[in-house]
DSSP file (Angstrom, degrees, kcal/mol; ACC not computed):
  #  RESIDUE AA STRUCTURE BP1 BP2  ACC     N-H-->O    O-->H-N    N-H-->O    O-->H-N    TCO  KAPPA ALPHA  PHI   PSI    X-CA   Y-CA   Z-CA
    1    1 A M              0   0    0      0, 0.0     4,-0.4     0, 0.0    34,-0.0   0.000 360.0 360.0 360.0 -24.5    2.9    5.0  -10.4
    2    2 A C     >  +     0   0    0      1,-0.2     4,-3.0     2,-0.1     5,-0.2   0.657 360.0  86.1 -85.5 -16.1    0.2    5.1  -13.0
    3    3 A A  H  > S+     0   0    0      1,-0.2     4,-2.7     2,-0.2     5,-0.2   0.906  89.2  47.8 -58.3 -46.9   -2.4    3.0  -11.1
    4    4 A P  H  > S+     0   0    0      0, 0.0     4,-2.3     0, 0.0    -1,-0.2   0.888 113.7  49.4 -62.1 -33.7   -3.9    6.0   -9.1
    5    5 A L  H  > S+     0   0    0     -4,-0.4     4,-2.7     2,-0.2    -2,-0.2   0.917 110.2  49.9 -68.6 -40.6   -4.1    8.0  -12.3
    6    6 A W  H  X S+     0   0    0     -4,-3.0     4,-3.2     2,-0.2     5,-0.4   0.897 110.3  50.5 -61.1 -41.1   -5.7    5.1  -14.1
    7    7 A L  H  X S+     0   0    0     -4,-2.7     4,-2.0    -5,-0.2    -2,-0.2   0.917 111.8  48.0 -63.4 -42.7   -8.2    4.7  -11.3
    8    8 A R  H  < S+     0   0    0     -4,-2.3    -2,-0.2    -5,-0.2    -1,-0.2   0.906 118.1  41.1 -62.9 -41.4   -9.0    8.5  -11.5
    9    9 A H  H  < S+     0   0    0     -4,-2.7    -2,-0.2     1,-0.2    -3,-0.2   0.944 125.4  32.2 -75.5 -46.8   -9.4    8.3  -15.3
   10   10 A A  H  < S-     0   0    0     -4,-3.2     3,-0.5     1,-0.2    -3,-0.2   0.680 101.6-143.5 -86.6 -18.8  -11.3    5.0  -15.6
   11   11 A G    ><  -     0   0    0     -4,-2.0     3,-2.1    -5,-0.4     4,-0.3  -0.263  47.7 -35.0  84.1-174.1  -13.2    5.3  -12.3
   12   12 A P  G >  S+     0   0    0      0, 0.0     3,-1.2     0, 0.0    -1,-0.2   0.694 123.8  74.4 -60.3 -20.4  -14.2    2.6   -9.8
   13   13 A S  G 3  S+     0   0    0     -3,-0.5     4,-0.3     1,-0.3    -2,-0.1   0.764  94.2  54.2 -64.6 -20.9  -14.8    0.0  -12.5
   14   14 A A  G <> S+     0   0    0     -3,-2.1     4,-2.5    -7,-0.2    -1,-0.3   0.617  85.1  89.2 -84.1 -13.5  -11.0   -0.3  -12.9
   15   15 A L  H <> S+     0   0    0     -3,-1.2     4,-2.8    -4,-0.3     5,-0.3   0.897  83.2  48.7 -57.6 -51.1  -10.4   -1.0   -9.2
   16   16 A P  H  > S+     0   0    0      0, 0.0     4,-2.0     0, 0.0    -1,-0.2   0.892 114.5  47.4 -58.2 -38.0  -10.7   -4.9   -9.3
   17   17 A R  H  > S+     0   0    0     -4,-0.3     4,-1.7    -3,-0.2    -2,-0.2   0.931 112.7  48.6 -69.4 -45.5   -8.3   -5.0  -12.2
   18   18 A L  H  X S+     0   0    0     -4,-2.5     4,-2.5     1,-0.2     5,-0.3   0.940 113.7  45.9 -60.1 -47.8   -5.8   -2.6  -10.5
   19   19 A L  H  X S+     0   0    0     -4,-2.8     4,-2.2     1,-0.2    -1,-0.2   0.889 110.1  54.7 -65.6 -36.7   -5.9   -4.5   -7.2
   20   20 A A  H  < S+     0   0    0     -4,-2.0    -1,-0.2    -5,-0.3    -2,-0.2   0.824 113.2  43.0 -65.2 -29.7   -5.5   -7.8   -9.0
   21   21 A L  H  < S+     0   0    0     -4,-1.7    -2,-0.2    -3,-0.2    -1,-0.2   0.875 124.9  32.0 -81.5 -37.7   -2.3   -6.5  -10.8
   22   22 A V  H >< S+     0   0    0     -4,-2.5     3,-1.7    -5,-0.2     4,-0.2   0.913 105.3  63.3 -90.9 -45.2   -0.8   -4.9   -7.7
   23   23 A T  G >< S+     0   0    0     -4,-2.2     3,-1.5    -5,-0.3     4,-0.2   0.836  95.3  58.1 -60.3 -40.5   -1.7   -6.8   -4.6
   24   24 A P  G 3  S+     0   0    0      0, 0.0    -1,-0.3     0, 0.0     3,-0.3   0.715 108.8  48.8 -62.9 -14.8    0.0  -10.1   -5.3
   25   25 A H  G X  S+     0   0    0     -3,-1.7     3,-1.6     1,-0.2     6,-0.2   0.331  74.6 102.2-108.9   8.4    3.3   -8.4   -5.7
   26   26 A V  T <  S+     0   0    0     -3,-1.5    -1,-0.2     1,-0.3    10,-0.2   0.748  82.8  53.6 -66.7 -19.8    3.5   -6.2   -2.5
   27   27 A G  T 3  S+     0   0    0     -3,-0.3     2,-0.4    -4,-0.2    -1,-0.3   0.399  83.0 108.2 -93.4   3.5    5.9   -8.6   -0.8
   28   28 A E    <>  -     0   0    0     -3,-1.6     4,-3.0     1,-0.1     5,-0.3  -0.672  63.8-144.6 -85.4 132.2    8.5   -8.7   -3.6
   29   29 A Y  T  4 S+     0   0    0     -2,-0.4     4,-0.2    35,-0.3    -1,-0.1   0.759  96.3  54.3 -68.7 -22.7   11.7   -7.0   -2.9
   30   30 A T  T  4 S+     0   0    0      1,-0.1    -1,-0.2     2,-0.1     4,-0.1   0.864 132.0   4.3 -79.7 -35.0   12.1   -5.8   -6.5
   31   31 A V  T  > S+     0   0    0     -3,-0.3     4,-2.4    -6,-0.2     3,-0.3   0.466  99.0 100.7-127.9  -7.4    8.7   -4.0   -6.9
   32   32 A G  H  X S+     0   0    0     -4,-3.0     4,-2.9     1,-0.2     5,-0.2   0.865  83.1  50.5 -55.9 -44.4    7.0   -4.2   -3.5
   33   33 A E  H  > S+     0   0    0     -5,-0.3     4,-2.3    -4,-0.2    -1,-0.2   0.911 112.4  47.6 -60.4 -41.7    7.8   -0.7   -2.4
   34   34 A H  H  > S+     0   0    0     -3,-0.3     4,-1.8     2,-0.2    -2,-0.2   0.905 114.4  45.8 -65.0 -41.4    6.5    0.8   -5.7
   35   35 A Y  H  X S+     0   0    0     -4,-2.4     4,-2.3     2,-0.2    -2,-0.2   0.896 111.8  51.5 -70.1 -38.7    3.3   -1.3   -5.5
   36   36 A L  H  X S+     0   0    0     -4,-2.9     4,-2.6    -5,-0.2    -1,-0.2   0.915 108.9  51.7 -64.2 -40.7    2.8   -0.4   -1.8
   37   37 A G  H  X S+     0   0    0     -4,-2.3     4,-2.2    -5,-0.2    -1,-0.2   0.879 108.1  53.0 -61.0 -36.7    3.2    3.3   -2.8
   38   38 A C  H  X S+     0   0    0     -4,-1.8     4,-1.4     2,-0.2    -2,-0.2   0.929 109.9  46.7 -63.4 -46.0    0.6    2.8   -5.4
   39   39 A L  H  X S+     0   0    0     -4,-2.3     4,-0.8     1,-0.2     7,-0.3   0.899 110.7  52.6 -63.3 -41.1   -1.8    1.3   -2.9
   40   40 A A  H >< S+     0   0    0     -4,-2.6     3,-0.7     1,-0.2    -1,-0.2   0.899 108.5  50.7 -62.4 -40.2   -1.1    4.1   -0.5
   41   41 A A  H 3< S+     0   0    0     -4,-2.2    -1,-0.2     1,-0.2    -2,-0.2   0.782 104.4  57.8 -66.6 -26.2   -1.9    6.7   -3.2
   42   42 A M  H >< S-     0   0    0     -4,-1.4     3,-1.7     1,-0.2    -1,-0.2   0.670  88.3-178.7 -77.9 -16.2   -5.1    5.0   -3.9
   43   43 A G  G X<  +     0   0    0     -4,-0.8     3,-2.5    -3,-0.7    -1,-0.2  -0.242  64.7   4.8  55.6-132.7   -6.2    5.5   -0.3
   44   44 A R  G >  S+     0   0    0      1,-0.3     3,-1.6     2,-0.2    -1,-0.3   0.739 123.4  69.6 -59.4 -24.7   -9.5    4.1    0.7
   45   45 A H  G <  S+     0   0    0     -3,-1.7    -1,-0.3     1,-0.3    -2,-0.2   0.765  94.7  56.8 -62.3 -26.3   -9.9    2.5   -2.8
   46   46 A A  G X  S+     0   0    0     -3,-2.5     3,-2.3    -7,-0.3     4,-0.3   0.293  70.8 113.5 -91.6   9.7   -7.1    0.1   -1.9
   47   47 A R  G X   +     0   0    0     -3,-1.6     3,-2.3     1,-0.3    -1,-0.2   0.865  68.1  62.3 -51.0 -41.9   -9.0   -1.2    1.2
   48   48 A P  G 3  S+     0   0    0      0, 0.0    -1,-0.3     0, 0.0     4,-0.3   0.737  99.4  58.1 -58.9 -18.7   -9.4   -4.7   -0.4
   49   49 A A  G <> S+     0   0    0     -3,-2.3     4,-2.0     1,-0.2     3,-0.4   0.488  77.2  96.6 -86.1  -4.3   -5.6   -4.9   -0.3
   50   50 A L  H <> S+     0   0    0     -3,-2.3     4,-2.9    -4,-0.3     5,-0.3   0.861  78.1  55.5 -58.6 -39.7   -5.4   -4.4    3.4
   51   51 A P  H  > S+     0   0    0      0, 0.0     4,-2.4     0, 0.0    -1,-0.2   0.913 109.9  46.4 -62.9 -37.2   -5.2   -8.1    4.3
   52   52 A A  H  > S+     0   0    0     -3,-0.4     4,-1.6    -4,-0.3    -2,-0.2   0.883 114.6  47.5 -68.2 -37.1   -2.1   -8.6    1.9
   53   53 A V  H  X S+     0   0    0     -4,-2.0     4,-2.0     2,-0.2    -1,-0.2   0.926 113.4  47.8 -68.0 -44.8   -0.5   -5.5    3.4
   54   54 A T  H  X S+     0   0    0     -4,-2.9     4,-2.6     1,-0.2    -2,-0.2   0.893 109.1  53.7 -62.4 -41.5   -1.2   -6.6    6.9
   55   55 A A  H  X S+     0   0    0     -4,-2.4     4,-0.9    -5,-0.3    -1,-0.2   0.879 108.0  51.1 -62.9 -36.2    0.2  -10.1    6.2
   56   56 A L  H  < S+     0   0    0     -4,-1.6     3,-0.4     2,-0.2    -1,-0.2   0.906 111.8  46.5 -67.2 -40.2    3.4   -8.5    4.9
   57   57 A I  H  < S+     0   0    0     -4,-2.0    -2,-0.2     1,-0.2    -1,-0.2   0.890 115.1  46.9 -66.6 -38.6    3.7   -6.5    8.1
   58   58 A D  H  < S+     0   0    0     -4,-2.6    -1,-0.2    -5,-0.1    -2,-0.2   0.578  83.3 122.3 -80.5 -11.4    3.0   -9.6   10.3
   59   59 A R     <  -     0   0    0     -4,-0.9     4,-0.1    -3,-0.4    -3,-0.0  -0.270  44.4-165.6 -58.4 135.1    5.4  -11.8    8.4
   60   60 A R        +     0   0    0      2,-0.1     2,-0.2     0, 0.0    -1,-0.1   0.584  64.5  70.3-100.9 -13.1    8.0  -13.3   10.7
   61   61 A D  S    S-     0   0    0      1,-0.1     2,-0.1     3,-0.0    -2,-0.0  -0.686  87.4-103.3-103.0 162.4   10.4  -14.6    8.1
   62   62 A R        -     0   0    0     -2,-0.2    -1,-0.1     1,-0.1    -2,-0.1  -0.387  39.5 -98.2 -79.5 156.7   12.6  -12.5    5.8
   63   63 A I        -     0   0    0     10,-0.2     2,-0.8     1,-0.1    -1,-0.1  -0.490  43.7-103.6 -68.5 142.6   11.9  -11.9    2.2
   64   64 A P        +     0   0    0      0, 0.0     2,-0.4     0, 0.0   -35,-0.3  -0.582  62.3 155.6 -73.6 112.3   13.8  -14.2   -0.1
   65   65 A V        -     0   0    0     -2,-0.8     2,-0.4   -37,-0.1     8,-0.1  -0.978  38.0-159.3-139.2 146.2   16.5  -11.8   -1.4
   66   66 A N        +     0   0    0     -2,-0.4     2,-0.2     7,-0.0     4,-0.1  -0.753  35.5 153.2-128.3  84.9   19.9  -12.3   -2.8
   67   67 A D        -     0   0    0     -2,-0.4     6,-0.1     2,-0.2    -2,-0.0  -0.502  59.3 -90.2-109.1 179.8   21.7   -9.0   -2.4
   68   68 A S  S    S+     0   0    0     -2,-0.2     2,-0.3     1,-0.0     3,-0.0   0.811 102.2   8.2 -65.8 -34.4   25.4   -8.3   -2.1
   69   69 A T  S  > S-     0   0    0      1,-0.1     4,-2.2     0, 0.0    -2,-0.2  -0.935  72.8-110.2-142.7 166.1   25.5   -8.5    1.7
   70   70 A R  H  > S+     0   0    0     -2,-0.3     4,-2.4     1,-0.2     5,-0.2   0.875 119.9  54.9 -64.0 -35.6   23.4   -9.5    4.7
   71   71 A D  H  > S+     0   0    0      2,-0.2     4,-2.5     1,-0.2    -1,-0.2   0.910 107.1  49.2 -63.6 -41.0   23.2   -5.8    5.7
   72   72 A A  H  > S+     0   0    0      2,-0.2     4,-2.2     1,-0.2    -1,-0.2   0.903 111.3  50.1 -64.7 -40.1   21.9   -4.9    2.2
   73   73 A E  H  X S+     0   0    0     -4,-2.2     4,-2.2     2,-0.2    -2,-0.2   0.907 110.3  49.9 -64.2 -40.6   19.3   -7.7    2.5
   74   74 A T  H  X S+     0   0    0     -4,-2.4     4,-2.8     1,-0.2    -2,-0.2   0.904 108.6  52.8 -62.9 -41.6   18.2   -6.5    5.9
   75   75 A E  H  X S+     0   0    0     -4,-2.5     4,-2.6     2,-0.2     5,-0.2   0.924 107.9  50.9 -60.4 -44.6   17.9   -2.9    4.6
   76   76 A L  H  X S+     0   0    0     -4,-2.2     4,-2.2     1,-0.2    -1,-0.2   0.920 111.0  49.2 -58.9 -44.0   15.6   -4.2    1.8
   77   77 A D  H  X S+     0   0    0     -4,-2.2     4,-2.5     1,-0.2    -2,-0.2   0.934 112.0  48.4 -57.1 -48.8   13.5   -6.0    4.4
   78   78 A E  H  X S+     0   0    0     -4,-2.8     4,-2.5     1,-0.2    -2,-0.2   0.865 111.5  49.0 -65.7 -37.4   13.3   -2.8    6.6
   79   79 A R  H  X S+     0   0    0     -4,-2.6     4,-2.3     2,-0.2    -1,-0.2   0.872 111.0  49.8 -70.7 -34.7   12.3   -0.6    3.6
   80   80 A L  H  X S+     0   0    0     -4,-2.2     4,-2.2    -5,-0.2    -2,-0.2   0.914 112.3  48.2 -66.6 -42.1    9.6   -3.0    2.5
   81   81 A L  H  X S+     0   0    0     -4,-2.5     4,-2.6     2,-0.2     5,-0.2   0.934 111.7  49.7 -64.4 -45.7    8.2   -3.2    6.1
   82   82 A A  H  X S+     0   0    0     -4,-2.5     4,-2.5     1,-0.2    -1,-0.2   0.909 111.0  49.1 -61.1 -41.6    8.3    0.6    6.4
   83   83 A A  H  X S+     0   0    0     -4,-2.3     4,-2.5     1,-0.2    -1,-0.2   0.903 110.9  50.7 -65.4 -38.2    6.5    1.0    3.0
   84   84 A A  H  X S+     0   0    0     -4,-2.2     4,-2.6     2,-0.2    -2,-0.2   0.914 111.3  47.9 -64.9 -41.8    3.9   -1.6    4.2
   85   85 A L  H  X S+     0   0    0     -4,-2.6     4,-2.3     2,-0.2    -2,-0.2   0.925 113.3  48.0 -64.3 -42.6    3.3    0.3    7.5
   86   86 A D  H  X S+     0   0    0     -4,-2.5     4,-2.5    -5,-0.2    -2,-0.2   0.906 111.4  51.4 -62.3 -41.2    3.0    3.6    5.6
   87   87 A T  H  X S+     0   0    0     -4,-2.5     4,-2.5     2,-0.2     5,-0.2   0.929 109.7  47.8 -63.0 -47.1    0.6    2.0    3.1
   88   88 A R  H  X S+     0   0    0     -4,-2.6     4,-2.8     1,-0.2     5,-0.3   0.936 112.0  50.4 -61.4 -44.4   -1.6    0.7    5.8
   89   89 A R  H  X S+     0   0    0     -4,-2.3     4,-2.9     1,-0.2     5,-0.3   0.930 111.4  49.1 -57.1 -46.7   -1.7    4.1    7.6
   90   90 A A  H  X S+     0   0    0     -4,-2.5     4,-1.8     2,-0.2    -1,-0.2   0.899 113.9  44.3 -61.8 -42.4   -2.6    5.8    4.4
   91   91 A I  H  X S+     0   0    0     -4,-2.5     4,-2.4     2,-0.2    -2,-0.2   0.946 116.9  45.1 -67.6 -48.8   -5.4    3.4    3.5
   92   92 A V  H  X S+     0   0    0     -4,-2.8     4,-2.7    -5,-0.2     5,-0.2   0.902 113.2  50.2 -63.8 -43.0   -6.9    3.4    7.1
   93   93 A A  H  X S+     0   0    0     -4,-2.9     4,-2.6    -5,-0.3    -1,-0.2   0.892 112.6  46.7 -62.6 -39.3   -6.6    7.2    7.4
   94   94 A D  H  X S+     0   0    0     -4,-1.8     4,-2.1    -5,-0.3    -2,-0.2   0.888 112.5  50.2 -71.7 -36.8   -8.4    7.7    4.1
   95   95 A V  H  X S+     0   0    0     -4,-2.4     4,-2.1     2,-0.2    -2,-0.2   0.944 113.9  45.6 -62.2 -47.3  -11.1    5.2    5.0
   96   96 A T  H  X S+     0   0    0     -4,-2.7     4,-2.0     1,-0.2    -2,-0.2   0.909 113.4  48.8 -65.0 -43.0  -11.6    6.9    8.4
   97   97 A A  H  < S+     0   0    0     -4,-2.6    -1,-0.2     1,-0.2    -2,-0.2   0.859 110.7  51.2 -65.6 -34.6  -11.6   10.4    6.9
   98   98 A H  H  < S+     0   0    0     -4,-2.1    -1,-0.2     1,-0.2    -2,-0.2   0.879 115.8  40.6 -71.0 -36.8  -14.1    9.3    4.2
   99   99 A H  H  < S+     0   0    0     -4,-2.1    -2,-0.2     1,-0.3    -1,-0.2   0.739 124.8  35.9 -81.8 -24.3  -16.5    7.8    6.8
  100  100 A H  S  < S-     0   0    0     -4,-2.0    -1,-0.3    -5,-0.2     3,-0.1  -0.682  79.5-166.6-130.4  78.0  -16.1   10.5    9.3
  101  101 A P        -     0   0    0      0, 0.0    -3,-0.1     0, 0.0    -4,-0.0  -0.324  36.4 -91.7 -65.6 149.8  -15.7   13.9    7.6
  102  102 A P        -     0   0    0      0, 0.0     3,-0.1     0, 0.0    -5,-0.0  -0.289  41.4-118.5 -61.8 144.3  -14.5   16.8    9.8
  103  103 A R        -     0   0    0      1,-0.1    -3,-0.0    -3,-0.1     0, 0.0  -0.599  33.9-100.4 -81.7 143.6  -17.3   18.8   11.4
  104  104 A P        -     0   0    0      0, 0.0     3,-0.1     0, 0.0    -1,-0.1  -0.321  39.3-121.4 -60.8 146.0  -17.4   22.5   10.5
  105  105 A G    >   -     0   0    0      1,-0.2     3,-1.5     2,-0.1     2,-0.1  -0.175  47.6 -59.8 -79.8 179.6  -16.0   24.8   13.0
  106  106 A P  T 3  S+     0   0    0      0, 0.0    -1,-0.2     0, 0.0     0, 0.0  -0.333 122.9  22.4 -63.1 138.9  -17.9   27.6   14.8
  107  107 A G  T 3         0   0    0     -3,-0.1    -2,-0.1    -2,-0.1     0, 0.0   0.483 360.0 360.0  85.6   3.1  -19.3   30.3   12.5
  108  108 A V    <         0   0    0     -3,-1.5    -3,-0.1    -4,-0.0    -1,-0.0   0.452 360.0 360.0-100.0 360.0  -19.3   28.0    9.4
């Protein structure tokens, strides 16, 4: 949760370190949702993490999880996938908005 704040405070020089800390763990069922939320909050700054997020989305096997029931394990998988999809949308939307700012309307 602090990574976007750290990025805002330290500036772009902190980006490689933040991504190095967060990106390798996006597929872990214990912290993946939190780390994906961090990347989503970072928006376009998290663009270098897109391949890892996309690989998580495209993964065909289940995450290695040992939860109480098969249903609980499936729910963890589904939540991680939903978080990855949300993260990709947030990063791509921010990249697109940054490169193509809205045009002023009439009379502006």
